[in-house]
N, C-alpha and C positions, 0 to 999 in steps of 0.2 A: 240175412243168411249168408255166408259162402262155406261152400263145404269141399271137400277136394275126396276123392275116393281110387283108389286104385288096386289092382288087383294082384304086388308082386312088390319087394321088395331092388330099389331100383341103386346107383351108385350114388344118390343123391339118398337124405332122411325124409320122412316124410311130415317132419313140422318145419324142413326148407320149405319144398315146394308148394304147404299152403297157404305161407307168411307168400313165396311169389306169388301166388295167386291171389289171396288178401288185396295186397296191395292192386293190382288191373282191376279189381271188382270195385276196392273204395276210390280208386281213381275214377270207375265210369260212370260211377254212382254219382259222385259230386261234381264229372261233368254236367249230367243229367240233372239232378236236383231229388231224383230217387232212384230206385230198382223197378224194374218192369214186370219184374214177377219178383218173387221171394219162395225157398232161396234159391241162390246161384251154386248151382253145380256144375262141381269139372272134374271130369275121369279120365286118369293116362292111363294109358293100355296099347298092351309090346304092338307093333305092327311086325306080326308074323310071314309076311310077305314079301320075298325076296326079290331080288331084277340085278342086270348086270349092272349098273351103277348106281346102286348101295340102294338102304333106305332113304324116303321120304317121310313128309310129317305131315300127316291129312286130322283134319276136324271138321266137324259136324255137328250143329247144332238145333235143335228143339226148344225153343220156347226162354228158360235160364238155364237146360242141361243144357252139356257142352262132351262131346266124346273127341280125347285127341288120342293119335297112334301114332308112336314116337316107334325109332329104333330099342330094339331090345336094350340092347350097350347100354342106353341117352346116357351122356355123363354134366356135368351141374351146368358145365358150359356152354354145354349145347341146348339142356332145357334155353335158358338164357336166350344164346343166341340165334336159335333156331322156334324151335317150339313155342316161347312169349309170345313171338309173335300171331302166333295159327290159336292159341290161347284168347291173346287180345281181338284179334279179329273174330273168330266163334260171337267172342261174349261182347262186341259191339253186337251186334246182330240180334241181339235179344231189344235193344233196342229197334235200332234201323233196322226193319227187316224180321220184326215180329211185335214185338207192340207198336213200328211203324208199318203195319203189312204188304208184304212186296209181293206182287204177284202179277204186273204186265210187266213181260219184256223189253217196254222203251223207255221202261228205269231203270236196266237194270245196273248199267254203266254205271248210275249213281247210287243207287245200293256198296256193290259190290268196289266201285273205286273212292268212295265216303268212305267208306266202313276201311277200305285195306291204306288209305291216310292215317286216320285216325284212329289206327290202332297202332304206328310206329307213331305217331302223337300221346299215345296213353302211357302208352311204355316209357317215351321220355317223361313224364312227369309220373310218372310211379319210380323214376327212378332207378329201373331196371334194363334202359337202354341209355348210354352218353346221349347229349344230341348230335356228335359231331358224325357221332356208328350209323345212328334213327336216319340224317339225314343222308351221308353216303347212299345206305340199304335205298333208298327212294330215289334221290337219282340216275344209281346205277341198274334200276326197274325200270323205272320211262326211258332210261336213254336206249338201252340192250333190245325192251320185248315194245315198245313202242318207236320212239325217233330211229331205230335202225332195223325195224320192223317193216318187210316189201308188202304190207297193207296199210302201209302210211299211203293216204291221198289215192289207193286205190278200195277202199271201205271205213265207212264210220265207224265213228266207234262206237254210238247205239246200234250199227247195224251187228256191230263184231259180238256185244253186249248179249244178246238178242238172242244169238246163237250159239249162247255159250258153253253146249255141247258138242261143238265143230271139232277141229282139229287143233291140237296145241297149240299151235301158232296163234291161230286165232283166240284162242282163249288168255292166252297169253298176253297179247296185245290191247284183246277187252279189258285184262286187269288193269295195264301200266297206263290205259290210256284214259280209265276211265281217272285213277289215279291222278294222272296230267291235268286231265276235265277240270277235276275240282280242287286240285290247285290253283288252273289257272282261273278257274272260275270267281274263289275267292278272292283272290288279286284286282283282278276285274271290277267286281264289285265293290271289294273296298275301296279300291281308288273312283267309281263314279257313284256310293252312297256314304263315303267319308266313313265307314266305320271299318273298327280295324275285326281281322276276323269274323265277318259276317257270316259265313257255313257255318259258322258254328251259333250263333244267335239262329241262323234258319233252321238248324236241327232242332234244337229246343225246344223252339216254335208246331214246330211238325208235334215234338214228342208232346209238348204243353197241349196243344188242341188234337189230339188224336180222336178217334171217333169208331176205330174198328173200318174204316175205309180207307183203301187199297191206295199208295203209293202212287198219281200219275204225275205225267206232265201239268199237267193246268196244275193238277193241287204244290209240286213240286215250287213252278213260274207265281203261284199262287201267294205260297209263303216268302217266294226270296223279296216281291214285291212290299209285303206285309212288314219284314223287319229291314227293306233299305230302297224304300219305296221308288224301288229300280225293276224296271221293264226289260226281260231277260232273254226273252221269247229269240230271238231276232242273232244274239249271242248264242244263243243250244242250236239255231236252224243252221249256223255259220259254224261253228268248231264239233260241236257235237254231233248230233243229227244228219250233218254237210262235214265234206270232207276236209276242210281247210285245216292246216296242223296247225295245233294247238300252238298261243306262243307261248315264250319259257317264262317258271317266275324266276321273283327274285329272293323270295322269304320261304323255304321246306315246311322246315317244323317251326 
């Protein structure tokens, strides 16, 4: 069951918003093969807190319930352009973060990085974002917040993510670095193991074999090995838990 709820009338219809939510949810259920829980509920509410920079979009999740706070004057175009990515991100956490529990700060880089990357890919698969838009959005974020960050080479992606409640520049570096790490790991594993999109199968493996145990570095490496036959510990030590700059990727979406 997929539900949409709100407390007001927007500049678009409830049926349009429900259709958007439904497309995202069905795409993610299809990716994993089942829902982590039912119903999947998205609540859209107004963010009444103002700032000089304007309104931002915020999302939180618990289980398969998602609250998204947006500008009270949100338009349909803004819903597709900005809020949809937050909906997709928080919804994906129903699988990676909830069904595959996240509690170890050492693996936050993967939970948030993979969720951010796959959220954009799910929007593309659901025909909410054109592939070129998703590609440009991800590349711009990685360039701005990871490759152009003054933290590059001074802090590891894993350490930045473990302190995700730190200052804004570190948070941005952690999320963008997590995306870059997941994309680069996927490409490296694909070359080493001869499997197309290996992280897709790693996520499905973690989900199918979940037992309520929180994700750890050891369980992530074990899943990678089970799916690809590749031992990735040294690569993670160098590029994620170490400070070596991540290699660029050829394929983003």
